[in-house]
C-alpha positions in Angstrom: -110.5 12.8 -74.7 -108.2 10.8 -76.8 -108.0 7.0 -76.5 -104.3 7.3 -75.2 -105.5 9.7 -72.4 -108.3 7.4 -71.4 -106.0 4.5 -71.0 -103.5 6.7 -68.9 -106.3 7.7 -66.6 -107.6 4.2 -66.1 -104.0 3.0 -65.4 -103.6 5.8 -62.8 -107.0 4.9 -61.2 -106.0 1.2 -60.9 -102.5 2.2 -59.4 -104.3 4.4 -56.9 -106.6 1.6 -55.8 -103.6 -0.8 -55.3 -101.7 1.8 -53.2 -104.8 2.5 -51.1 -105.4 -1.2 -50.6 -101.9 -1.5 -49.2 -102.8 1.1 -46.6 -106.0 -0.6 -45.4 -105.8 -3.0 -42.4 -105.8 -6.7 -43.3 -109.1 -8.6 -42.6 -109.0 -9.8 -39.0 -108.2 -13.5 -38.6 -110.0 -15.0 -35.6 -107.6 -16.5 -33.0 -108.9 -19.9 -31.7 -109.6 -19.6 -28.1 -107.4 -21.8 -25.8 -109.3 -24.5 -23.9 -110.2 -23.7 -20.3 -108.6 -25.5 -17.3 -110.4 -28.8 -16.9 -112.2 -28.5 -20.2 -113.1 -32.0 -21.6 -112.4 -33.6 -24.9 -112.5 -37.2 -26.3 -109.5 -39.0 -27.8 -110.6 -40.5 -31.1 -108.4 -43.6 -31.0 -109.8 -45.1 -27.7 -112.7 -42.7 -26.7 -110.8 -41.7 -23.5 -112.1 -38.5 -21.9 -109.3 -35.9 -21.4 -109.0 -32.9 -19.3 -107.1 -29.8 -20.3 -104.1 -28.8 -18.1 -103.1 -25.2 -18.8 -99.5 -24.1 -18.8 -98.4 -22.9 -15.3 -95.9 -23.1 -12.5 -95.8 -25.0 -9.2 -93.5 -26.2 -6.6 -92.5 -29.8 -7.3 -91.4 -31.9 -4.4 -91.8 -31.5 -0.7 -90.7 -29.4 2.2 -89.6 -30.4 5.7 -93.1 -29.5 7.1 -94.6 -31.7 4.3 -92.3 -34.6 5.4 -93.4 -34.2 9.0 -97.0 -34.6 8.0 -96.2 -37.6 5.8 -94.4 -39.3 8.6 -97.3 -38.7 11.0 -99.7 -40.4 8.5 -97.2 -43.3 8.1 -96.9 -43.8 11.8 -100.7 -44.0 12.3 -100.9 -46.8 9.6 -97.7 -48.6 10.4 -98.1 -49.2 14.1 -95.4 -51.3 15.4 -93.5 -51.0 12.1 -93.3 -47.2 12.2 -89.6 -47.2 13.4 -88.5 -49.3 10.5 -90.7 -47.7 7.8 -91.5 -44.0 8.6 -88.1 -42.4 9.0 -87.1 -39.3 7.1 -85.1 -41.4 4.6 -88.3 -42.9 3.3 -89.2 -39.5 2.0 -85.9 -38.2 1.0 -86.4 -38.6 -2.8 -89.2 -35.9 -2.6 -86.6 -33.3 -1.8 -85.6 -30.6 -2.6 -88.8 -28.7 -3.4 -88.0 -26.8 -6.6 -90.0 -24.4 -8.9 -91.1 -25.9 -12.2 -92.9 -24.6 -15.2 -95.0 -26.9 -17.3 -96.4 -26.4 -20.8 -100.1 -26.9 -21.5 -101.1 -30.6 -22.1 -104.1 -32.9 -22.0 -104.4 -35.7 -19.4 -106.7 -38.7 -19.3 -109.5 -37.9 -16.9 -109.3 -41.4 -15.5 -107.0 -44.5 -15.5 -107.0 -46.7 -18.6 -109.6 -49.3 -18.2 -109.7 -53.1 -19.0 -112.1 -52.4 -21.8 -109.9 -49.8 -23.4 -106.8 -52.0 -23.0 -108.6 -55.0 -24.5 -109.2 -53.1 -27.7 -105.5 -52.4 -28.0 -104.8 -56.1 -27.4 -107.4 -57.0 -30.0 -105.7 -54.6 -32.5 -102.4 -56.4 -32.0 -100.7 -53.4 -30.7 -100.5 -54.4 -27.0 -99.4 -57.4 -25.1 -102.1 -58.8 -22.8 -101.6 -58.1 -19.1 -99.1 -60.3 -17.3 -102.0 -61.7 -15.3 -105.8 -61.7 -16.0 -106.8 -61.6 -12.4 -106.7 -58.8 -9.8 -105.6 -59.0 -6.2 -108.9 -60.7 -5.0 -110.6 -61.6 -8.3 -109.5 -64.6 -10.3 -111.4 -63.2 -13.3 -110.8 -59.5 -14.0 -109.3 -58.6 -17.4 -111.7 -59.8 -20.1 -114.5 -60.1 -17.6 -117.4 -57.8 -18.7 -118.2 -57.0 -15.1 -114.9 -55.2 -14.8 -114.7 -53.6 -18.1 -114.7 -50.1 -16.7 -112.1 -50.9 -13.9 -108.5 -49.8 -14.2 -106.3 -52.3 -16.1 -103.6 -53.8 -13.8 -100.7 -56.2 -14.2 -99.2 -53.9 -17.0 -95.5 -53.1 -16.9 -94.1 -49.9 -18.0 -93.5 -51.1 -21.7 -97.1 -52.2 -22.0 -98.2 -48.8 -20.8 -96.0 -47.0 -23.2 -97.2 -49.3 -26.1 -100.9 -48.6 -25.3 -100.4 -44.8 -25.2 -98.6 -44.9 -28.5 -101.4 -46.9 -30.1 -103.9 -44.3 -28.8 -101.9 -41.4 -30.4 -100.8 -40.3 -27.0 -97.9 -40.8 -24.6 -97.2 -41.4 -20.9 -97.1 -38.1 -18.9 -93.8 -36.8 -17.6 -93.4 -37.0 -13.8 -93.6 -33.2 -13.7 -96.8 -33.2 -15.8 -98.4 -35.8 -13.6 -97.6 -34.0 -10.4 -98.8 -30.7 -11.8 -102.0 -32.2 -12.9 -102.5 -33.6 -9.4 -101.2 -30.7 -7.2 -101.8 -27.6 -9.3 -100.4 -24.1 -8.7 -101.4 -24.3 -5.1 -99.0 -27.3 -4.5 -101.6 -29.4 -2.8 -100.6 -32.5 -0.9 -103.5 -34.4 -2.2 -105.6 -33.7 -5.3 -108.4 -32.3 -3.1 -106.3 -30.3 -0.6 -103.6 -30.5 2.1 -105.3 -32.8 4.6 -105.9 -36.5 4.1 -109.6 -37.4 3.8 -110.5 -41.1 3.6 -113.8 -40.4 1.9 -112.0 -39.0 -1.3 -110.3 -42.2 -2.6 -109.9 -45.9 -2.7 -106.8 -46.7 -0.5 -105.5 -49.3 2.0 -108.1 -49.1 4.6 -108.8 -51.6 7.4 -109.4 -54.4 4.9 -105.7 -54.4 4.1 -103.2 -56.6 5.8 -100.1 -55.4 7.7 -99.8 -51.6 7.2 -103.2 -50.1 6.8 -105.6 -47.4 8.1 -107.7 -49.2 10.8 -110.0 -46.1 11.2 -112.0 -46.4 7.9 -113.5 -48.7 5.3 -114.0 -47.3 1.8 -115.8 -50.4 0.6 -113.2 -51.6 -1.8 -110.8 -54.5 -1.0 -109.3 -54.2 -4.5 -109.7 -51.8 -7.4 -112.8 -49.7 -7.8 -114.7 -48.6 -11.0 -112.8 -45.7 -12.4 -114.2 -42.3 -11.3 -115.9 -43.7 -8.2 -114.6 -40.7 -6.1 -115.6 -37.5 -8.1 -115.3 -35.4 -5.0 -111.6 -36.3 -4.9 -110.9 -34.7 -8.3 -107.8 -32.7 -8.8 -108.0 -28.9 -9.7 -108.5 -29.7 -13.4 -110.9 -32.5 -12.7 -108.7 -35.5 -13.2 -110.0 -38.4 -11.2 -108.3 -41.1 -9.1 -105.0 -39.4 -9.1 -104.8 -40.6 -5.4 -105.5 -44.3 -4.8 -107.1 -47.0 -6.9 -104.0 -47.8 -9.0 -100.5 -46.4 -9.1 -99.8 -44.9 -12.5 -96.7 -45.2 -14.7 -95.1 -42.0 -15.9 -92.5 -41.6 -18.7 -89.4 -40.7 -16.7 -86.5 -42.8 -15.4 -86.1 -42.5 -11.7 -83.5 -40.0 -10.4 -82.7 -37.4 -7.8 -84.4 -34.0 -8.1 -82.3 -31.0 -9.1 -82.6 -28.0 -6.8 -82.7 -25.3 -9.4 -85.8 -24.1 -11.4 -86.8 -26.1 -14.4 -89.1 -25.8 -17.4 -90.7 -29.1 -18.6 -88.1 -31.2 -16.7 -87.6 -34.8 -17.5 -85.7 -37.6 -15.5 -82.3 -39.0 -16.4 -81.7 -40.2 -20.0 -81.5 -43.8 -18.7 -81.7 -45.8 -15.5 -82.8 -49.0 -13.8 -86.2 -47.9 -12.6 -89.3 -46.1 -13.9 -91.7 -44.2 -11.7 -95.3 -45.0 -10.7 -97.3 -42.1 -9.1 -100.5 -41.6 -7.1 -100.6 -44.5 -4.7 -103.2 -47.3 -4.9 -105.9 -49.4 -3.2 -103.0 -51.1 -1.6 -101.2 -48.0 -0.3 -101.5 -46.1 3.0 -102.3 -42.4 3.3 -98.6 -41.2 3.3 -98.1 -43.1 0.0 -101.2 -41.6 -1.9 -99.9 -38.0 -1.5 -99.4 -36.3 -4.8 -95.7 -35.7 -4.3 -94.9 -39.4 -3.4 -92.6 -41.2 -5.8 -92.1 -44.9 -6.6 -89.3 -46.7 -8.3 -89.8 -50.0 -10.1 -88.2 -51.9 -12.9 -89.8 -51.3 -16.3 -90.7 -55.0 -16.2 -92.6 -54.7 -12.9 -96.2 -55.6 -12.9 -98.6 -55.8 -9.9 -102.4 -55.7 -9.3 -101.9 -52.2 -7.9 -100.2 -50.7 -10.9 -101.9 -49.2 -14.0 -101.6 -46.0 -16.0 -103.2 -43.1 -17.8 -101.9 -41.3 -20.9 -101.3 -37.6 -21.8 -101.2 -35.6 -25.0 -99.7 -32.4 -26.3 -101.9 -29.2 -26.6 -102.9 -30.0 -30.3 -104.3 -33.3 -29.2 -106.8 -34.8 -29.2 
């Protein structure tokens, strides 16, 4: 065979291989598995433990039946003050109930602690709490005995600054409620009936409005995660009681139509704390209860936790 024919045959063979290669399936690229609901991870910036909250839908807000139950809880705690404090108007901002879809995100498993917040202060990224004591403890923030207790006396701006320092953000109100209630629309993280053994709330050690039937052992904040049996459907702890938690949204009325990843008004006068606290009665620790406070508000019953997008941590 001549050299020219050899070259032609070689070229034809190479062309055939190229054509055949184009018909073969491309090598399979493995698709990373999505985290499972409640799967844990650790945030590098502050070593916070996170739980994974999958995308899903739930009914945000309350129904007339839910309000009747809330009023009954309120009356039991309020006693003679019930007429003034337990009317339907007190629960009006929880209405109307409306369907909401939420994208996947990560949520801190517990509230941010004194120890974590102190590291942000030391880094120069956070202002110290407004007060270093708690309700009953003159020495609280900065005291090693309370390093793993929730930070308090932090206003909304301090909470926002901390989450930014930790490469996170405050959860939206819808995210917070979904992480607490789940697709079953629970009234409390653990279910639909109040259970005093599941949380740190305003028991008979509280003054004025309180639940006289039970003592949870804490006249003030508790070590974060002290009530693991009260975990939400994804394993988030202390979403009822211990401290109220700032969310990102401005306070505003609910819309009645369905929404995807809703947010509050673009501006306003009040931000929203969620979840109730050691200072709150059973009706206020329900997962659909809403607060409204100035962004400058601080109190020994208010703290926060952070959230992160699906790519975090």
